[in-house]
C-alpha positions as CSV (number, residue, x, y, z in Angstrom):
1,M,0.0,0.0,0.0
2,M,2.7,2.5,1.0
3,T,4.8,1.6,-2.1
4,N,1.8,2.4,-4.4
5,L,1.0,5.5,-2.4
6,F,4.5,7.0,-2.8
7,S,4.8,5.9,-6.4
8,V,3.2,9.2,-7.5
9,F,6.5,10.8,-6.5
10,D,8.7,8.3,-8.3
11,P,10.6,10.1,-11.2
12,S,11.6,6.8,-12.9
13,T,8.5,6.4,-15.1
14,T,9.7,6.0,-18.7
15,I,8.2,6.3,-22.2
16,L,10.2,4.8,-25.0
17,N,13.1,4.3,-22.6
18,L,13.2,8.1,-21.9
19,S,12.5,9.6,-18.5
20,L,10.1,12.4,-19.5
21,N,8.9,13.4,-16.0
22,W,11.7,15.9,-15.4
23,L,10.8,17.7,-18.6
24,S,8.0,19.5,-16.7
25,T,10.7,21.5,-14.9
26,F,11.7,23.2,-18.2
27,L,8.2,23.9,-19.6
28,G,8.4,27.5,-18.3
29,L,11.2,28.2,-20.7
30,L,8.7,27.8,-23.6
31,L,6.7,30.7,-22.2
32,I,9.5,33.2,-21.7
33,P,10.2,34.2,-25.4
34,T,6.6,35.2,-25.9
35,S,6.9,38.0,-23.3
36,F,9.4,39.8,-25.6
37,W,7.1,40.1,-28.7
38,L,3.5,39.7,-27.5
39,L,1.5,42.8,-26.5
40,P,1.4,43.2,-22.7
41,N,-1.8,41.6,-21.4
42,R,-3.2,41.6,-17.9
43,F,-1.3,38.5,-16.9
44,Q,2.0,40.1,-17.8
45,V,1.1,43.3,-16.1
46,I,0.3,41.4,-12.9
47,W,3.5,39.3,-13.2
48,N,5.7,42.5,-13.7
49,N,4.1,44.1,-10.6
50,I,4.9,40.9,-8.6
51,L,8.5,40.9,-9.8
52,I,9.0,44.6,-9.0
53,T,7.6,44.0,-5.5
54,L,9.9,41.1,-5.0
55,H,12.9,43.1,-6.2
56,K,12.1,45.9,-3.7
57,E,11.7,43.4,-0.8
58,F,14.9,41.4,-1.7
59,K,16.8,44.7,-2.1
60,T,15.7,45.7,1.4
61,L,16.8,42.3,2.9
62,L,20.2,42.5,1.2
63,G,20.8,46.0,2.4
64,T,23.3,48.5,1.1
65,S,26.0,45.8,1.0
66,G,24.2,43.7,-1.6
67,H,25.7,43.6,-5.1
68,N,23.8,45.0,-8.0
69,G,21.8,42.4,-9.8
70,S,21.7,40.1,-6.8
71,T,17.9,40.2,-6.6
72,L,17.7,38.8,-10.1
73,M,19.0,35.5,-8.9
74,F,16.5,35.2,-6.1
75,I,13.6,36.4,-8.2
76,S,14.5,33.7,-10.8
77,L,14.7,31.1,-8.0
78,F,11.2,32.2,-6.8
79,S,9.8,32.0,-10.3
80,L,11.3,28.5,-11.0
81,I,10.0,27.0,-7.7
82,M,6.5,28.5,-7.9
83,F,6.1,27.5,-11.5
84,N,7.0,23.9,-10.7
85,N,4.8,23.9,-7.6
86,F,1.8,24.9,-9.6
87,L,2.6,22.4,-12.4
88,G,2.4,19.6,-9.8
89,L,-1.3,20.5,-9.2
90,F,-2.2,19.4,-12.7
91,P,-3.1,15.8,-13.3
92,Y,-0.3,13.5,-14.8
93,I,2.4,16.1,-14.3
94,F,5.4,15.1,-12.2
95,T,6.1,17.5,-9.3
96,S,9.9,18.0,-9.5
97,T,10.0,20.1,-6.3
98,S,8.7,17.1,-4.3
99,H,12.2,15.5,-4.7
100,L,15.4,16.3,-2.9
101,T,17.1,15.8,-6.2
102,L,15.9,19.2,-7.3
103,T,15.5,21.1,-4.0
104,L,18.9,20.1,-2.6
105,A,20.5,20.9,-6.0
106,L,19.1,24.4,-5.6
107,A,19.8,24.9,-1.9
108,F,23.3,23.4,-1.6
109,P,25.2,25.4,-4.3
110,L,23.6,28.6,-3.1
111,W,24.6,27.9,0.5
112,L,28.1,26.7,-0.5
113,S,28.8,29.8,-2.6
114,F,27.6,32.1,0.3
115,M,29.9,30.3,2.7
116,L,32.9,30.4,0.5
117,Y,32.4,34.0,-0.3
118,G,31.9,34.9,3.4
119,W,34.9,32.9,4.7
120,I,37.3,34.2,1.9
121,N,36.3,37.8,1.9
122,H,34.9,38.4,5.4
123,T,36.7,35.9,7.6
124,Q,36.7,38.0,10.7
125,H,32.9,38.7,10.4
126,M,32.2,35.0,9.9
127,F,34.1,34.1,13.0
128,A,32.3,36.8,15.0
129,H,29.0,35.5,13.7
130,L,29.6,32.2,15.4
131,V,29.3,33.8,18.8
132,P,26.2,36.0,19.4
133,Q,26.6,39.3,21.1
134,G,26.4,39.2,24.9
135,T,27.2,35.4,25.2
136,P,28.9,34.5,28.5
137,A,32.5,33.3,28.2
138,V,31.5,29.9,29.7
139,L,28.9,29.3,26.9
140,M,31.1,30.5,24.0
141,P,32.5,27.0,23.0
142,F,28.9,25.6,23.0
143,M,27.6,28.5,21.0
144,V,30.3,28.0,18.4
145,C,29.3,24.3,18.1
146,I,25.6,25.2,17.9
147,E,26.1,28.0,15.3
148,T,28.3,25.7,13.2
149,I,25.8,22.9,13.2
150,S,22.9,25.4,12.3
151,N,25.0,26.7,9.4
152,V,25.8,23.3,8.1
153,I,22.2,22.0,8.1
154,R,20.8,25.1,6.4
155,P,20.8,23.6,2.8
156,G,19.2,20.4,4.2
157,T,16.4,22.4,6.0
158,L,15.8,24.5,2.9
159,A,15.5,21.4,0.7
160,V,13.5,19.3,3.2
161,R,11.0,22.1,4.0
162,L,10.0,22.5,0.4
163,T,10.0,18.8,-0.4
164,A,7.9,17.9,2.7
165,N,5.3,20.6,2.1
166,M,4.9,19.5,-1.5
167,I,4.6,15.8,-0.6
168,A,2.2,16.3,2.3
169,G,-0.5,18.1,0.3
170,H,-0.2,15.8,-2.7
171,L,-0.4,12.7,-0.5
172,L,-3.7,14.0,1.1
173,M,-5.2,14.7,-2.3
174,T,-4.0,11.3,-3.6
175,L,-5.6,9.5,-0.6
176,L,-8.9,11.4,-1.0
177,G,-8.8,10.7,-4.8
178,N,-8.4,7.0,-4.2
179,T,-11.2,6.9,-1.6
180,G,-13.8,8.6,-3.9
181,P,-14.4,5.8,-6.5
182,M,-15.0,3.3,-3.7
183,T,-17.6,5.4,-2.0
184,T,-21.3,4.8,-2.8
185,N,-22.9,7.3,-0.4
186,Y,-23.5,10.5,-2.3
187,L,-23.2,12.6,0.9
188,I,-19.8,11.3,1.7
189,L,-18.7,11.6,-1.9
190,S,-19.8,15.3,-2.0
191,L,-17.9,15.8,1.3
192,I,-14.8,14.3,-0.2
193,L,-15.1,16.4,-3.3
194,T,-15.6,19.6,-1.2
195,T,-12.5,18.7,0.8
196,Q,-10.5,18.1,-2.3
197,I,-11.4,21.5,-3.7
198,A,-10.5,23.1,-0.4
199,L,-7.2,21.2,-0.4
200,L,-6.5,22.4,-4.0
201,V,-7.0,26.0,-3.0
202,L,-4.7,25.4,0.0
203,E,-2.0,23.8,-2.1
204,S,-2.2,26.7,-4.5
205,A,-1.4,29.0,-1.5
206,V,1.3,26.6,-0.3
207,A,2.9,26.7,-3.8
208,I,3.3,30.5,-3.6
209,I,4.3,30.6,0.1
210,Q,6.9,27.8,-0.1
211,S,8.6,29.4,-3.1
212,Y,8.6,32.8,-1.3
213,V,10.0,31.3,1.9
214,F,12.8,29.5,-0.1
215,A,13.7,32.7,-1.9
216,V,13.6,34.9,1.2
217,L,15.7,32.5,3.3
218,S,18.3,32.3,0.6
219,T,18.3,36.1,0.5
220,L,18.8,36.3,4.3
221,Y,21.6,33.7,4.1
222,S,23.3,35.9,1.5
223,S,22.9,39.1,3.5
224,E,24.5,37.5,6.5
225,V,27.9,37.0,4.8
226,N,28.2,40.7,3.7
C-alpha cells in the first residue's frame, strides 16, 4: 500500500526508454520568449508588478552591502520553484519540487557559494557571527558548536522544508482521490469532493508561500555573509 501511495512521487517512469517526468521543470522556458514580442496583457502586467515588488523586498533584505543584480538570482529562483509547484497540481504532471534531487540541487550550491564568499572575503565577520553578542564566556564554546551545526544544516532544512510541504499536500489529495471511487454514499462523496477542492486551494497558496520562503531565506543567508 505504501509503495503504491508514494509511487506518484517516483521520477523513474519511462516512455520509449526516456525519462520524461523531469521535462515539466523546463516547460516554463517555452513561455519566456513570448513575453518579448506579444503585446502586454493583464497576466504580464500582474506578473511584472509581482517581480517589481519582490525586487524591492529582496533589495531591502540584502541591504546596502548587496551587489547590483543580486535580486535577479533570487527572483528567478522564486519563479522557478513557484512554476513547478503549480505544475504539480495538474493531473499527470510530475512535481519535481517534491524530490530532494531538485530542491537540494538548488539549496546546496547557493549555501556553499555564500559560505565560500563569506569565509574568503569576510573571515573576521564570519568568526564573529559564530558567537552571538552578549554570550557569557562559559557558553562560548557551546555556542560555536551550535552555530556551526545550524549553518551546516541550512541547505538540508531549505530542501526538506520545500519537499515535505509538496509531498504532504499531494499525499492528502491522492488519498482522497483513491477513496472517492470506492464510496457509494453521495453525501460522503460530496464531502470528499468539497474537501479536495479546499485542499486544491490550500495547495495553491502553499505553492506560492513555499517558493517565497525558499527565496527569502536564501536572500537572508546571502545578506549574513556581507
